[in-house]
N, C-alpha and C positions, 0 to 999 in steps of 0.2 A: 755179348752175342751179336750186336750190331756190327762190331769191327770184324768178327769172323764171317758174317754174311757178306760184308763188303769185300773181304779178301776173296771169298769164293766167286763172287760176281766178277771181280777184276781178273782172277785166274781164268775163268771161263772165257772172258773177252780176249785175254792174251792168247789162249789156245785157238780161238776162232781166227784172230788176226794172223797167228803163226801159220795155220793151215792155209789161209788165203794167200800168204806170201809164197808158199811153196807150190800151190796148185794153180795159181793164176797164170794165164798164158801171156799176158801183157807185162813186160818187166817194169814199166813205169807205174802201173797200178800195184804191182807187188812191192815196189819201193814205198808207195804211199801207205800200204798196209803195214810195212815195216816201221814207218814213223808212228802209226797208231800203236803198234806193239811196244815200241820203246817208250812212248808216253805212258802207256798203262803200266809198264814195268817201273817207271819213275813214281807212279801213284802207289805201287806196292812199297817201294822204298820209303816214301813219305809216310805211309801208314805205319811203318815200323820205326818212326822217329829218326830216320836216317836222311835228314833233309839235305845235307851236303851231297850225299850220293845221288839223291833224286835230282838235284839241280845240275850236277855234273852229267847225269844220264841225259837230261834234256839238252844241255848245251853241247856236249861233245858228241853223243851218239845221234840223237834226233836232229841235231843241228848240223854239225860238221861232217860226220861220217856219211849220213844219208845224202847230203849234198854232193859229197865225193862219189857215192854210188850213182847218183843221178847224172853226174858229169860223165862217168864212164859209160853208162847206158846210152846217153845221147851221143857220145863219141862213137860208140859201136854201131849206132843206128839200128838197134834191135826193134823188131816189131812182132806182133802176134802171128803174122803169116809165116815168119821164118821158123817158128817152132811147131807148126801144125803137123809136119810130117815126121817128127822125131818120135822114137820109141824110148822106153826107159832102158838105158844101157846098164851093164853090170856094175860099174862103179857107183852110179847113183842108187841102184838097188841095194848095194852093200852098205852105203851110207844110211839108207832108210832102215835097214835091218839093225845096224849098230845103234842108231838113234833109239829105236824101240827097245833094244836090250838095255841101253843106258837109262832110259826113263823107267823101265821096269826095275832095274837095280836101285835107282834112287827112290822110287816109290816103296820098294820093300824095306830099304833102310829107314825111311821115314815112318812107315807103319810099325816097324819093330822097335822104334825108339833108339836106334843106333846110328842116327845121322851124324856124320862127322862135322865139326865146326860149330855145333851148338854148345854154347858155354865155353869152356876152355879158359885160357889165361886172360881173355878180354871180356870180363864181365862189365856191366854198366859202371860199377864202382871203380874198377881198374881203369876204364876209359876216362872217367872224370878225374881220377888222380893223375893220369898221364897228361892231361891238358885238353881234353875234349875230343869229339869225333874227328874234326878236321886234322888236328895235329897227329892223332893216332893213325888215321888212314895214311897221311903223308909219310909218316915215319916207317910204317910197314911197307908201303908201296915202294919207297925209294931206298929201303935197306934190304929187305928180304926178297922183294919181287922186282928188282931193277932189271935183271936180264929178261924175264918174260915180258915186261913192259916194253923194253927196247926191241926185242925180237918181233913182237906183234906190230910195232910201228914199221919195222923193216918189211915185214910180210905184206902189209897194206901198200907200202910204196912199190914193192915188186909187182903186186897185182895191178896197180894202176899203170905201171910201165909196160907190163905184158898186154894190157888192154889197148894201150896206144900203139904198140907194135903191131898187134893184130889188126887194128883199125886202119893203119897206114899201108898195109900190104895191098898190092894191086890185085883186084879181084879177077882180072883176066889171066887166063893160062896162056903162056907163050910156048908154042911147040917149036922145038929146034929140030931141023932136018939134018 
């Protein structure tokens, strides 16, 4: 019961941090809430005895990726005053609606007991027989999921390059006669 209560408390804090990431006007503060979100997610992984995934979550995401985000935020020189006049455009509204639909679908699957990925070929016994968590994760990541892993790294690189190009553009408009 204590572990279940701890999970719900952590899930509540993850939800609060996630909402603060999206609703905060200051991008630096949003990135700090993202760090809290990622640390809490690592705590969930640790409570599920996935200590390797929890450590990687802290090292890679809370460490490296958020530092990369902060670098891009500082490079773009974003501030809260720049976002004060913005309204919610249609693409952001569509993403919000799709996110709500996605969470509703996942919640329905969890409540009906039809959640994919629970059990399957990787039971705790199968993981131990295969060589442990780290070996199993590495083999699955670098055999079945090589392309998604590489594509995500390329997308992150393209996002950073796009941010640098946007930041380097001259802000003054030149009028040609």
